[in-house]
Every structure is written in structure tokens, then in C-alpha cells.
N, C-alpha and C positions, 0 to 999 in steps of 0.2 A: 463343171463342178470344182475343178482346181481353182479357177479364177474366183468363183464366189467365196470359197473358203479363205483364200488369201486376202480377198478384199475385206472380209469381215475382220481379219487381223489388222489390216491397215486402218480400219475405223478407229482402232485404239490409239493411233499415233497422232497425226497432226491435222493440218487444215484440210478442208474438203477438196480444194483444188489440187492438193499434193497426193491424194490417196491413189489416184491412178498411177502416178510415178512410183510410189512405194510398191504397189501391187506388181507392176512390171518388173521392178528391181528384184522383188522376192521371187517372182515366177522364174525369171532367168537364173537367179542364183540357186534356188531350190532344185530346179531341173538339172542344172549342171552338177550340183552336189550329188544328186541321185545317180546320175550317169557315172560319175567318177567312183562312187561307192560300188555300183554294180560291176563296173569294169575291173576294179581292184580285186573283186572276188572271182569273177569269171576267168581272168587272165593272171591269176596268182601263180607265179613260177611256171608260166607257159606262154607261148605266143601262137597258139593254134587258131585257125580261122573257124570259130565255133558258131558265130551268129552274124551272118552277112547282112541281113536286113537291119538288125540292131546297130551294126557298125555304120551303115549308111545314114540312119536317122540320128544316132547319138553324135556321130562325128560332125554333122552339120550344125546341130544344136550347140556344140562346143565352139564352133566357128562363130556362130551368131552371138554367143555370150561375149566374145572378145570385142564385138561392136556394140552390143546392147548395154553393157555396164557403163562404158564411157557416155553413151547416148542418154542413159538415165541420169547420169551426173550432169550432163548438159541441160536437161529439163529442170533439174533442181536449181542450177545456177540461173537459169532463165526466170524461174519463179522467184528466186531471191532478188533478182534485179527488178522485177516488176513490183515487188513489195517495197524495195528501197526507193523506187521512184513514186511510190504511193499511187500505183496504177490499180484501179478497181476493175475487176472483171465482171461486167454486168451480165444479167441472165441471157440477153440476146446474143452476147459475144461468147458465152461459155461453150457452146457447141463447137465453134471454130477453134477455140483454145484447146478443147479436149481432142479434137481431130489432129491438131498440130502435135500435141504431146504423144498421142498414140502412133503417129507416123514416125516421129523421131525415135521413140523407145521400142517400137514393135515393127512397124512397117519397113523402116530402113534396114534394120538387121536382117529381116526376112528377105528383102531384096538382095542384099549382099550375099546371103547364104545361097540364093539361086544363081547369082552371077559367078560365084566362085567356080562353078563347073567349067567355065571358059578356060581357066588356068589350072584346072585340077590335073595333077600329074598322073595319078592312077586312082583306082576306086577308093582305097584306104590303105593305111599301114597299121600294123599291129605291133605294139611295144609290150614286151613282157613286163608284168606287174603294173602296167599302166592302162592298156586297152587300145581302142581304135582312135586314130587321128586322121584327118583328111590332109593329104600332102598338097602343097601349092608349088607349081613350077615357077622357078625364079627367073621370070622374064618381065619385060617392061609392062605388059598389060596387067600383071598381078598387082602393081602398085596403085593405079587408080581404082581397080576393082576391090581390093581388100587391104593390102599392107599399109597404105598411107592413112587409113581412116582413124585408127586409135590415136595417132599423133595429131591429126587434123582436128578431131573432135576435142582433144585435150587443149589445143591452142585456142579454139573457139570458147571453151569453158573458161580458160584463163582470162580472155578478153572480157567476158561477162563478169568474172570475179573482180577484175580491176574496176569496171564501171560500177559494180555494186558497192564496193568499198568507197569509191569516190562519192556516189550518191548518198551513202550512209553518213559519211563525215559531214556532208552539207545539210542533211535533213534529220539529224538525230532526234531532236525534240518532236518534230512532226511525225517521224516514224514511230516513236513510242506511243503517241496519241492514236495513230492509225492502227497499230497492233492491238490497242486496248478497245477501240471503239468501232472501227470500220469492219473488221473481220473477226468475229468473236471466236473463231476456231484457231486463230493463229497468234500465239503470244510470243513474248520476247525470248523465253527459254527455248521454245521450239525453233525460233529463227536461228538462235546461236547453234543449236544442234545441227541444223541443216547446213549452216556455214562451215562448221567443223567437218562434216562428212564430205561436202563438196570440195573443200580445200584439201583434204587428205587425198581425194581422188586426183586432183590436179597435180599435187606435189609428187606423186609417184607415176602417174600415167605418162607424162611427157618424157621423163628420163628413160623409163623402160621401153616405151615405143620408139624413142630416138635411138636407143642402143640396138634394138631389133632392126630398125631401118638401115643403120650404117653397116651392120653385119651382113644384111641381105644385099645391099648395093655393092659391096666389095666383091661379091660372087655372082653378080647378075649375068645371065646368059643371053644369047641372041634369040629373039623370037623368029621362028621360021614359018610355021603354018599351024593350022588347027590339027592336021594329021600328025605332025611331029610332036605337038604338045600332048596329044592323047594316044601316042603310040604305046602299045602294051598296057592300055588302060585297065584291062581286067586282071592284070597281075597283082596279087596281094603280097606286098613286101612285109616281112616279119623281122623284128629286131630283138634278139635275145638281150637279156639284162646286161650281160658282160660287154656287149657291143655298144649300146647307146650310152652306157655309163662311162666308157673309156674315151668318148668324144667330148671334150670339154664344152664347146659351144652348144652342141646338141643336148648334152646333159643339162646345162643351165636352162635352155629353152623349155625342155620337157618338164623339169622340176618346177619352173615358174608356172607353166600351164597347169600343173597338178595342184600346187598349193595356193595359187591365186584365188581359186574358187572358194577354198576354205577361209581364206583371209577376207574375202568379200562378205561371206556370211557372218563371220566373227565381228567384223567392223560394224555392219549394220545392226547386229544384235547389241553390241556394246553401246551404240548411240540411242537405240530406240526400244529395246526389249524391257528395260527396267525403269522407264520413266513413270511419273506419277499417273499419267493417263493410262499407260499400259497396265499398271498394277490395279487401277480401279476397274478396268475391263476384265482382268483376270478374276477379280473378286466377283464381278457380276456373273461371269461364266460359271465359276465354281458354285455360286449361290443357286443358279438355275439348275445345275446338275443335282445338287443336294435336294432341291424341291422335287425334282423328278423321282428321286429315290424315296420320297416321303419324309425326309428329315425336316426339322424345324428350321426357321430362318436363323442362320448362325452368325450372320455378319450384317451389320448395319452399313450398307454401301452408300457412299455419298452420291450426290447428284453428278451427272456427267461433267466432264471437264469443261465443256463449253458454257456451263452455267456459273463457273467460278470466276472470281476476279483475277485478271491476268497481271503478271508482273511485267516490268519494262525490261529493256535490254540492260545487261550488266554494265556499270559505268566504266569498267576497265576494257570493254570490248573494242571501242574505236581506237584505242591507243596501241593495240597490238594485233598481230596477225594470228589467226586461228592456227593452233598447232596441229600437225598431222599425225597420223598413226600408220598402221600398216597399209600397204597398197590394196586397193580394191579394183584396180584396173589391169586387165591382162595385156601383155605385149604380144604382138604377132609372132608365130613360130618362125624359126629359122627356115627359110625356104631353100630347097635343094637347087644346086646349079645344074647346068647342062652337063 
């Protein structure tokens, strides 16, 4: 039910091939926003272990979010690269392309969420005014399992971005014709919005994840055994507000994990909520509701966006780099040492 509703919102936005990416981006972001909202209410001014099952589930979703958002950005960069290369995805190849997208944006984060148990220090920690977080034991297996992936995905996205810009500068005129004729769902303005969103992701993902990596590596401990890693696993550690706020590095990591979710939602809304296509679909939705209530047709809604003539890419685009905005990529939390 959640997926169908989100997918209908994504229909208002861009090309058909991108809707699955938007849907996954919105599902991960909306789920994380809901979790942070509930946590902020339940653990307001307290750090009591009130909801063990909720903490088990929500903590893992927040871990998956840290991988899923960079992964969705990688899917967007990959789609931009294919568009810049004038690569047409034919019907017989579409299933393979969709499977690849879903594995990157959904399957891989779920796999990482499961593997994190290998290096999970204890069941979960509770931070006052923040809620539950899954702790990661700072030993070398934690890096290939979880800690390295936001940075690695950011670097891969950067490579795609460079290749996209290179292909774009070589094929500008051909790309404009392709955007107008080959795929009628994907026009120049939509392409620019995708480039801006993906470039913003890259500009902030790599520095934040690199900062987290160097902080963790400085305090890395020695891996001994499975039993040592999971010793005292059932112990629930609680951190009053005055404790975690007085630790500079911990406070920064916690605050980033708190606000990065809001920034992701804000950034996506800024790029896609108030576009012409979105406003047209809002009008269609409102008109349908009014008809259900028996009101007369109050708005002459234009035909869907795919039937209008598309514009080309702005002439200034190839001469400059898309400017970034706030980060939408979370950095890994500071892992505790031995």
C-alpha cells in the first residue's frame, strides 16, 4: 500500500524509467522521517527502554537509509549517463534494467542491514531525545560490511558524473534532439533537475563519509572472535542527553544522523515538489476529489506533461557545474572502539 501510494506521487515527476528510483528514494526517506518523528516523541527527555521490538526494526531501517540514499543517487547518475550516451532502453531490456535498479536501491541496502549483525556491538543503544540506534563494533570487518559503502558509492557516482559531463559536452545537440523525440517523458528541464540533485549528493557524501572513515580508523580495535564481538549483546546501553552532547565527535555524528534525514526530504521536495508536472497532477487530484464531493468542474486541467512540447537543455548548462545544496547523504556513525 505504501509503495503504490508513493509510486503514484512519483508519476507526477519525471521519466518512466526514473519512477522506481524516485519511489525508492521517497520510501527510504519517508520511513526514516517517520521513525525519527516517533523516536523524538517516545524518548523526549528520557532514555528508558520502552519498545524493544520497535528499536530492533527502526534501528536497522536507519542503518539501511545510510546506504540506500547514496545507492539511489548512484541509480540517478547511471540513468543520466545512459541519457547522455543516447542509450535507449528497449522493452526487452527493461526488465533487466529494473532488476538492476531495484537491487542497487533496495536489495543491497537490505543485504547490508542483515550483515551488520556480524559486527553489531549490542542489541541497540538509546539516546535521550533521539531514540534507538544500532551500534557497530569498530573492528576491521565493520569496514567491508558497512562503514566503507557510503564513501565507495559516492566515488562510483562521481565517476559516473564525470563520464556524464564528458558525454554531454560532446553530444549536446544530439542529446537535445534525443530528449525531445526519443523519450517523450524526459525533457531538458527534468534532466537538469536530476543533475542538480545527483551533484548535490556527491558534493556532500564524499566529504562526510571520508570524515567518518578517518575518525573511525583512528580508533579501530583488534578483531578477536565472534564471541568477543557479541559479548554482552543483550545489554541495552542508554545515553542521557548531557552525556552524548558533551562528547564532541559523538554529538556531531548523532546530530548529523538526526538532521540528514530532514535535509534529504527537503532537498527532494525543493527539486521536484513544485515543478510544472507536479502542479498539473495536484490539480488533477484536487479535481477528482471535488467531483467525488459533487462539485462542478472547477479547473480546466491541461493535458499531461508527456503531451506537451519539451524544452531543450539550458544553454548555460554545459559551461558550468551544477551547484549543490544541502547534503542528502548520511555519513556512517562513529563506531565505538574496543
